GUVEXLUM-800850 format. One record per residue (C-alpha): residue number from 1; x negated, y negated, z negated; residue in three letters. Coordinates in Angstrom, 2 decimals. Last residue first. Layout:
! residues N
 resi      xx      yy      zz resn
  NUM       X       Y       Z  ALA
...
***
This chain:
! residues 353
 resi      xx      yy      zz resn
  353  -52.93   15.79    1.30  LYS
  352  -50.00   13.35    1.48  SER
  351  -48.28   14.35   -1.76  ALA
  350  -51.48   13.91   -3.74  PRO
  349  -51.97   10.27   -2.71  ASN
  348  -55.70    9.75   -2.44  PRO
  347  -57.53    7.06   -4.44  ALA
  346  -59.23    4.34   -2.42  MET
  345  -61.12    3.28   -5.55  LEU
  344  -60.06   -0.39   -5.61  LEU
  343  -56.68    0.31   -4.00  LYS
  342  -55.84    3.12   -6.38  SER
  341  -57.12    0.99   -9.27  MET
  340  -54.84   -1.90   -8.35  PHE
  339  -51.82    0.34   -7.69  ASP
  338  -52.22    2.12  -11.04  LEU
  337  -52.63   -1.18  -12.90  ALA
  336  -49.52   -2.65  -11.27  PRO
  335  -47.54    0.64  -11.75  ALA
  334  -48.27    1.10  -15.47  TYR
  333  -45.53   -0.61  -17.44  ARG
  332  -43.50   -1.15  -14.27  GLN
  331  -42.86    2.60  -14.27  ARG
  330  -40.50    2.20  -17.24  ARG
  329  -38.16   -0.03  -15.22  GLU
  328  -38.28    2.23  -12.16  HIS
  327  -37.52    5.38  -14.16  TYR
  326  -34.65    3.79  -16.07  HIS
  325  -33.21    2.29  -12.89  GLN
  324  -33.58    5.66  -11.15  TRP
  323  -31.83    7.45  -14.02  ALA
  322  -28.98    4.95  -13.86  ALA
  321  -28.65    5.66  -10.13  GLU
  320  -28.74    9.44  -10.69  GLU
  319  -25.95    9.37  -13.32  ASP
  318  -25.18   12.55  -15.27  PRO
  317  -28.62   13.23  -16.76  ARG
  316  -29.95   16.60  -15.68  MET
  315  -30.39   19.92  -17.49  PRO
  314  -32.93   21.91  -15.40  LEU
  313  -31.67   24.29  -12.73  GLY
  312  -34.68   24.14  -10.41  ALA
  311  -32.39   22.81   -7.67  THR
  310  -31.60   19.81   -9.86  GLN
  309  -35.30   19.08  -10.28  ILE
  308  -35.83   19.24   -6.52  GLN
  307  -32.78   17.05   -5.83  GLN
  306  -33.96   14.38   -8.27  TRP
  305  -37.40   14.42   -6.62  THR
  304  -35.80   13.77   -3.24  GLU
  303  -33.75   10.93   -4.70  ALA
  302  -36.89    9.49   -6.30  PHE
  301  -38.66    9.52   -2.94  ALA
  300  -35.74    7.66   -1.38  ALA
  299  -35.71    5.06   -4.18  ARG
  298  -39.39    4.26   -3.83  GLY
  297  -42.67    6.05   -4.47  PRO
  296  -45.74    3.80   -4.11  ALA
  295  -48.74    5.91   -3.03  ALA
  294  -46.89    7.24    0.02  ALA
  293  -46.56    3.72    1.44  ALA
  292  -50.27    2.99    1.01  GLN
  291  -51.25    6.26    2.68  GLU
  290  -48.82    5.59    5.54  PRO
  289  -50.39    2.14    6.12  GLY
  288  -53.97    3.41    6.04  SER
  287  -56.13    3.11    2.96  ARG
  286  -59.20    0.85    2.92  LEU
  285  -57.71   -2.06    0.99  GLU
  284  -60.61   -4.02   -0.46  THR
  283  -60.49   -4.55   -4.20  PRO
  282  -61.59   -7.89   -5.69  GLN
  281  -63.62   -7.33   -8.84  THR
  280  -63.62  -10.21  -11.32  GLU
  279  -65.73   -8.13  -13.76  ALA
  278  -63.84   -9.45  -16.77  LYS
  277  -60.48  -10.18  -15.15  HIS
  276  -59.69   -7.56  -12.48  ASP
  275  -62.24   -4.88  -13.35  PHE
  274  -61.76   -5.02  -17.11  PHE
  273  -58.05   -5.78  -16.93  ARG
  272  -57.44   -2.68  -14.78  HIS
  271  -59.50   -0.50  -17.11  ILE
  270  -57.51   -1.83  -20.07  ARG
  269  -54.15   -1.38  -18.34  SER
  268  -54.94    2.13  -17.11  LEU
  267  -56.00    3.26  -20.58  ALA
  266  -53.07    1.55  -22.29  LEU
  265  -50.48    3.08  -19.95  CYS
  264  -52.07    6.51  -20.31  GLY
  263  -52.20    6.31  -24.10  ALA
  262  -48.55    5.23  -24.20  THR
  261  -47.50    8.20  -22.07  PHE
  260  -49.56   10.54  -24.23  THR
  259  -47.99    9.17  -27.40  LEU
  258  -44.47    9.42  -25.94  GLU
  257  -45.09   13.04  -24.94  VAL
  256  -46.43   13.77  -28.43  GLN
  255  -43.18   12.50  -29.95  ARG
  254  -41.47   15.68  -28.73  SER
  253  -38.82   16.00  -26.06  HIS
  252  -35.09   16.72  -26.21  PRO
  251  -33.31   17.46  -22.92  VAL
  250  -31.05   15.46  -20.60  ASP
  249  -33.61   15.16  -17.86  LEU
  248  -33.98   12.36  -15.32  THR
  247  -35.39    9.31  -17.15  SER
  246  -37.63   10.53  -19.97  PHE
  245  -38.91   13.66  -18.24  LEU
  244  -39.39   11.73  -15.00  LEU
  243  -41.48    9.17  -16.88  ASN
  242  -43.60   11.90  -18.45  ALA
  241  -44.23   13.38  -15.00  ALA
  240  -44.98    9.91  -13.60  ASP
  239  -47.50    9.23  -16.36  LEU
  238  -49.28   12.58  -15.98  VAL
  237  -49.34   12.46  -12.17  LEU
  236  -50.52    8.84  -12.15  GLY
  235  -53.38    9.76  -14.46  ILE
  234  -54.36   12.48  -11.98  ALA
  233  -54.21   10.03   -9.06  THR
  232  -56.59    7.71  -10.89  VAL
  231  -58.92   10.62  -11.77  TRP
  230  -59.07   11.45   -8.07  SER
  229  -58.71   14.61   -6.02  ARG
  228  -58.11   15.12   -2.30  GLY
  227  -61.77   14.72   -1.33  ALA
  226  -62.93   17.46   -3.70  GLN
  225  -66.08   16.70   -5.71  PRO
  224  -64.24   13.83   -7.42  SER
  223  -65.50   10.30   -6.87  ARG
  222  -67.88    8.42   -9.13  PHE
  221  -66.55    4.87   -8.90  PHE
  220  -64.90    4.75  -12.34  ALA
  219  -68.09    5.93  -14.00  MET
  218  -69.84    2.73  -12.85  VAL
  217  -67.79    1.00  -15.54  PRO
  216  -69.83    2.49  -18.41  LEU
  215  -68.21    0.85  -21.48  SER
  214  -64.94    0.39  -19.56  THR
  213  -64.76    3.79  -17.86  HIS
  212  -66.03    5.65  -20.92  SER
  211  -63.59    4.35  -23.52  GLU
  210  -60.35    4.44  -21.52  ASP
  209  -61.39    7.72  -19.91  ILE
  208  -61.90    9.21  -23.38  GLU
  207  -58.45    8.01  -24.49  VAL
  206  -56.88    9.52  -21.37  LEU
  205  -58.56   12.89  -21.94  TRP
  204  -57.45   12.95  -25.59  LYS
  203  -53.87   12.22  -24.49  GLU
  202  -54.08   14.90  -21.81  TRP
  201  -55.10   17.50  -24.39  ALA
  200  -52.25   16.37  -26.64  LEU
  199  -49.73   16.63  -23.79  TRP
  198  -50.91   20.15  -23.00  HIS
  197  -50.76   21.43  -26.58  GLU
  196  -47.47   19.62  -27.16  ASP
  195  -45.73   21.69  -24.49  ASP
  194  -43.35   23.67  -26.73  ASN
  193  -40.58   21.06  -27.03  LEU
  192  -39.89   20.85  -23.30  PHE
  191  -37.97   24.13  -23.06  ASP
  190  -36.39   25.09  -19.74  HIS
  189  -38.81   28.05  -19.52  ASP
  188  -40.60   26.66  -16.44  HIS
  187  -40.32   23.20  -17.95  GLY
  186  -44.00   22.28  -17.94  LEU
  185  -44.41   23.66  -14.42  TRP
  184  -41.29   21.79  -13.29  LEU
  183  -42.73   18.55  -14.67  LEU
  182  -46.07   19.10  -12.93  LEU
  181  -44.32   19.80   -9.63  GLY
  180  -42.20   16.67  -10.02  CYS
  179  -45.34   14.61  -10.70  ALA
  178  -46.76   15.93   -7.45  SER
  177  -49.57   18.16   -6.18  ALA
  176  -48.98   19.53   -2.70  PRO
  175  -48.91   22.30   -3.66  VAL
  174  -47.93   22.36   -7.33  GLY
  173  -48.80   20.13  -10.29  ALA
  172  -50.42   22.77  -12.48  ARG
  171  -53.49   23.40  -10.34  LEU
  170  -53.91   19.66   -9.72  GLU
  169  -53.78   18.99  -13.44  LEU
  168  -56.50   21.55  -14.09  GLN
  167  -58.76   19.99  -11.44  ALA
  166  -58.39   16.51  -12.96  VAL
  165  -58.95   17.99  -16.44  VAL
  164  -62.27   19.54  -15.38  VAL
  163  -63.15   16.34  -13.52  GLU
  162  -63.14   14.16  -16.62  ARG
  161  -65.31   16.52  -18.64  ARG
  160  -67.83   16.70  -15.78  SER
  159  -67.95   12.92  -15.37  PHE
  158  -68.51   12.43  -19.10  ALA
  157  -71.39   14.91  -18.95  GLN
  156  -72.70   13.17  -15.82  TYR
  155  -72.79    9.76  -17.47  ILE
  154  -74.37   11.01  -20.67  THR
  153  -77.01   12.94  -18.70  PRO
  152  -77.83    9.75  -16.73  LEU
  151  -78.22    7.70  -19.91  TYR
  150  -81.85    8.63  -20.61  SER
  149  -82.85    7.94  -17.00  ILE
  148  -81.31    4.47  -17.06  LEU
  147  -83.02    3.38  -20.26  LEU
  146  -86.30    5.06  -19.35  THR
  145  -86.58    2.93  -16.20  LEU
  144  -85.86   -0.28  -18.07  LEU
  143  -88.18    0.59  -20.96  LEU
  142  -91.11    1.56  -18.72  LEU
  141  -90.94   -1.77  -16.94  GLY
  140  -90.45   -3.60  -20.25  LEU
  139  -93.64   -2.06  -21.65  THR
  138  -95.64   -2.97  -18.55  ALA
  137  -94.35   -6.53  -18.83  GLU
  136  -95.35   -6.74  -22.50  SER
  135  -98.78   -5.36  -21.64  TYR
  134  -99.32   -8.00  -18.97  ILE
  133  -97.98  -10.73  -21.26  PHE
  132 -100.67   -9.91  -23.81  ALA
  131 -103.33   -9.91  -21.10  ASN
  130 -102.22  -13.40  -20.08  ILE
  129 -102.87  -14.62  -23.63  VAL
  128 -106.18  -12.71  -23.86  LEU
  127 -107.65  -14.37  -20.79  PRO
  126 -108.28  -12.35  -17.60  ILE
  125 -111.10  -10.32  -16.10  GLU
  124 -109.56   -8.49  -13.17  ARG
  123 -109.09   -4.71  -13.13  ALA
  122 -105.34   -4.86  -13.57  THR
  121 -102.80   -3.56  -16.04  GLY
  120 -100.05   -1.03  -16.55  LEU
  119  -99.44    0.44  -13.06  THR
  118  -95.89   -0.58  -12.15  LEU
  117  -95.08   -3.77  -14.06  LEU
  116  -98.66   -4.92  -14.55  SER
  115  -99.67   -4.39  -10.94  ASN
  114  -96.55   -6.12   -9.69  GLY
  113  -97.05   -9.09  -12.03  SER
  112 -100.72   -9.47  -11.06  LEU
  111  -99.76   -9.41   -7.38  GLU
  110  -97.05  -11.98   -8.02  TYR
  109  -99.49  -14.22   -9.89  SER
  108 -101.99  -13.95   -7.03  ALA
  107  -99.30  -14.92   -4.51  ALA
  106  -98.08  -17.75   -6.73  LEU
  105 -101.64  -19.05   -7.00  SER
  104 -103.85  -18.34   -9.99  GLY
  103 -103.41  -17.00  -13.51  ALA
  102 -102.87  -20.52  -14.81  GLY
  101 -100.41  -19.85  -17.63  LEU
  100  -97.52  -21.28  -15.58  ALA
   99  -98.44  -18.99  -12.69  TRP
   98  -98.42  -16.01  -15.02  TYR
   97  -94.99  -16.97  -16.39  ILE
   96  -93.47  -17.52  -12.93  ALA
   95  -94.76  -14.14  -11.75  THR
   94  -93.39  -12.70  -14.99  TYR
   93  -89.89  -13.76  -14.01  GLY
   92  -90.24  -12.43  -10.47  LEU
   91  -91.49   -9.06  -11.73  ALA
   90  -88.60   -8.92  -14.21  VAL
   89  -86.18   -9.74  -11.38  LEU
   88  -87.57   -7.01   -9.13  ALA
   87  -87.56   -4.50  -11.99  LEU
   86  -83.90   -5.17  -12.77  TRP
   85  -82.90   -4.94   -9.11  GLY
   84  -84.69   -1.62   -8.71  ILE
   83  -83.10   -0.51  -11.99  PRO
   82  -79.62   -1.17  -10.50  LEU
   81  -80.25    0.21   -7.01  ALA
   80  -80.26    3.79   -8.34  VAL
   79  -76.84    3.28   -9.96  LEU
   78  -75.50    1.63   -6.82  GLY
   77  -76.70    4.56   -4.70  VAL
   76  -75.06    7.06   -7.06  PRO
   75  -71.80    5.01   -7.19  ALA
   74  -71.56    4.44   -3.43  TYR
   73  -72.35    7.93   -2.14  HIS
   72  -68.78    9.22   -2.52  SER
   71  -67.66    6.15   -0.57  LEU
   70  -68.93    7.60    2.72  ILE
   69  -67.43   11.05    2.21  ARG
   68  -64.11    9.50    1.13  ASP
   67  -64.00    7.37    4.26  ARG
   66  -64.64   10.46    6.40  ARG
   65  -61.96   12.48    4.61  ALA
   64  -59.50    9.60    4.92  TYR
   63  -59.93    9.53    8.68  THR
   62  -60.95    6.90   11.23  ARG
   61  -64.08    5.49    9.57  ALA
   60  -64.78    1.85   10.49  HIS
   59  -63.62    0.50    7.14  ARG
   58  -65.82    3.04    5.37  ALA
   57  -69.03    1.53    6.79  ALA
   56  -68.10   -2.03    5.87  PHE
   55  -66.86   -0.90    2.47  ASN
   54  -70.21    0.85    1.89  PHE
   53  -72.18   -2.30    2.66  LEU
   52  -69.93   -4.50    0.54  ALA
   51  -70.21   -2.04   -2.34  ARG
   50  -74.01   -2.33   -2.39  VAL
   49  -73.77   -6.10   -2.70  GLY
   48  -71.04   -5.88   -5.34  GLY
   47  -73.01   -3.30   -7.34  PHE
   46  -76.01   -5.64   -7.54  VAL
   45  -73.90   -8.74   -8.32  PHE
   44  -71.82   -6.82  -10.87  ALA
   43  -75.05   -5.77  -12.57  ASN
   42  -76.12   -9.39  -12.95  LEU
   41  -72.63  -10.39  -14.01  ARG
   40  -72.58   -7.94  -16.91  VAL
   39  -68.98   -7.29  -17.98  SER
   38  -69.09   -5.86  -21.49  GLU
   37  -66.69   -3.06  -22.41  ASN
   36  -68.49   -2.24  -25.63  ARG
   35  -70.91    0.44  -26.82  PRO
   34  -74.05   -1.70  -26.29  LEU
   33  -76.83    0.61  -25.11  VAL
   32  -76.18    1.21  -21.41  PHE
   31  -75.04   -1.99  -19.70  SER
   30  -75.51   -4.45  -22.55  ARG
   29  -79.13   -3.35  -22.91  ILE
   28  -79.84   -3.63  -19.17  ALA
   27  -78.19   -7.05  -18.93  ALA
   26  -80.16   -8.28  -21.94  SER
   25  -83.38   -7.12  -20.28  VAL
   24  -82.46   -9.09  -17.16  THR
   23  -81.47  -12.23  -19.07  THR
   22  -84.67  -12.13  -21.15  ILE
   21  -86.83  -11.78  -18.02  VAL
   20  -85.00  -14.61  -16.25  LEU
   19  -85.31  -16.84  -19.32  LEU
   18  -89.04  -16.17  -19.45  GLY
   17  -89.40  -17.09  -15.80  GLY
   16  -87.43  -20.30  -16.33  ALA
   15  -89.63  -21.14  -19.33  LEU
   14  -92.77  -20.59  -17.24  GLY
   13  -91.43  -22.69  -14.36  VAL
   12  -90.53  -25.54  -16.74  ALA
   11  -93.93  -25.39  -18.46  LEU
   10  -95.75  -25.32  -15.13  ARG
    9  -93.78  -28.33  -13.93  LEU
    8  -94.38  -30.25  -17.17  ALA
    7  -98.12  -29.55  -16.93  ILE
    6  -98.19  -30.81  -13.33  HIS
    5  -96.13  -33.85  -14.25  LEU
    4  -98.57  -34.70  -17.04  THR
    3 -101.55  -34.26  -14.71  PHE
    2  -99.92  -36.50  -12.13  LEU
    1  -99.47  -39.21  -14.75  MET
***
């Protein structure tokens, strides 16, 4: 009876170890190979633990620049911690397998697992079955490390393309950068039908962000090289500028503006749904009260923007209050997602830089 229970225990431990190894490898494949917006709970657990540490440090920083400097290290550290977590779980899983196969005590099985995972084999005389698992573990160790290393160039290429457009938008949106400044730059000649080249470029940028930031969600947390920049803020500039064009100006505009606006709303909505529903990420508010208030323009801010556009001599709609209602109603299509991502990523408000 005791012998049967002992065999059953070893079998159960071995199967649990195998399941842990399969789950870990599956998480790695779904993270970097599968071109879909998969939420991998194992990865979310690793990133969540690292994020908690960085949030704790950032919460005690007094200035935005200091908080930004702290959080700029989060994504790189989380990305490095990911393979460490994978390897630790694979080593634990194979420890259970070796113990189930009779390789010795748990300590000896763990030593064998560590040697196999990191150095490809051991000097001990061992049975052929255990030897086969040793080589499979060594192969998986190399695979997991290679998987991350091979995708680092892809991540940084996407990051570079994203940041080029972020910097270009800031240059075009005035000092300080604002949606009104971007709109006035587009309408410097009072003609909004000759800007399709810019709106098309922004549409392509938004579609790429939609794809890359859901299939490789860690991309969202890579912060811009300059503390006052953010891809979330840049999307807000594009959408708010298009919204101002629709609601405040009595001028014709091309269909490309509508396409870009729709692309931006969809991109923000899908990224928001991914982090809020699939990844079940709960953002921590790290912005100060004035920063939060500046990030959500109200009626007074709209009135100031209306005056700036009027001063520029652009053709205005006759009723400011009706324009505000139109602007506010259309902004509800993207404001919840924009606010969520701004809170999650502690995005700066361009007007407060």
